[in-house]
Structure formats: C-alpha cells, structure tokens
C-alpha positions in Angstrom: -6.7 8.1 -15.1 -10.4 7.5 -13.4 -12.8 9.5 -11.7 -14.4 8.4 -8.3 -17.2 10.2 -6.5 -16.8 11.3 -2.4 -18.9 13.2 -0.7 -17.4 17.4 -0.9 -16.3 16.5 3.3 -14.2 13.8 2.0 -12.5 15.3 -1.1 -11.8 18.7 2.1 -10.6 16.5 4.1 -8.0 15.5 1.4 -7.0 18.4 -0.2 -5.5 20.1 3.1 -3.3 17.0 3.2 -2.3 17.8 0.2 -2.7 21.6 1.7 -0.3 20.8 4.7 2.5 18.9 2.2 2.5 21.6 -0.1 2.4 22.9 -4.0 2.2 20.1 -6.0 0.9 17.9 -4.0 -1.8 15.6 -5.8 -4.9 14.3 -4.4 -3.4 10.9 -6.0 -0.2 11.2 -4.0 -2.0 11.8 -1.0 -4.2 9.1 -0.9 -1.4 6.7 -2.2 0.1 8.0 1.4 -3.0 7.3 3.0 -3.4 3.3 1.7 0.5 3.5 2.7 -0.2 3.3 5.9 -3.1 1.7 6.3 -0.8 -1.1 5.3 1.4 -0.3 7.1 -0.6 0.2 10.4 -2.2 -3.6 8.9 0.5 -5.6 8.3 1.4 -4.2 12.3 -0.8 -5.4 14.0 -0.5 -8.3 12.4 3.0 -8.5 13.8 1.8 -8.1 17.2 -1.2 -10.4 17.0 1.4 -13.1 16.4 3.5 -11.9 18.8 1.3 -12.2 21.6 -0.4 -15.3 20.3 3.2 -17.2 20.9 4.1 -16.2 23.6 0.7 -17.5 25.5 1.6 -20.9 23.0 4.2 -20.9 24.9 1.9 -20.8 28.3 0.0 -24.6 27.9 -2.0 -23.7 31.9 -3.2 -20.5 30.1 -4.4 -21.6 26.8 -6.0 -24.6 28.6 -7.9 -21.6 30.2 -8.3 -19.9 27.0 -9.7 -22.9 25.1 -12.0 -23.2 28.2 -13.8 -20.0 27.9 -14.1 -19.9 24.0 -16.2 -23.2 24.3 -18.4 -21.1 26.9 -18.9 -18.5 25.1 -19.6 -20.5 22.2 -22.2 -22.6 24.1 -24.0 -19.7 25.1 -24.0 -17.9 21.6 -25.3 -21.0 20.1 -28.1 -21.9 22.6 -29.3 -17.8 22.0 -29.4 -19.0 18.2 -32.1 -22.2 19.3 -33.8 -20.2 21.7 -34.7 -17.2 18.7 
C-alpha cells in the first residue's frame, strides 16, 4: 500500500461515490472501478475509430478527398510556421 495526495475536493468526490455504493466500499475499489471504466471507454472509442476508418477506406473517392484536405492543412501549418 501507498499513500497518494489528492485535493480535498477530489477525496470528497471519491468518498461520495463510495458512500453511494454502500457500507464497506473502499476508495481503492472506487478507483479500480473508475480505471476499469476509463480503459473500457478507451477501448470502445478505439474500436469505433477503427470501424469508421475501415468504412472510409472502402470509399476510395472519399479517401482521396480526405488526403487532399490533409495535404492542404499541412501546407497551411508549414506556411504558418515558416512565417514565425
């Protein structure tokens, strides 16, 4: 075990979650659940991105348009950097 320092407001929010879950719920359990939820949401977002990407790659015309837009954006950013 270790001690972590968190602002009082964060500690209070964690305690509120623990209290909602009932007697005996530890802050460690709350933090573990929050981390698990974060990792799940991150995985879902990545899978959704990959699904969209796969659909986009099936549309060659849309991909070509996206590539042109990307190249234009890069040129604008490079020009902006060069003028600094």
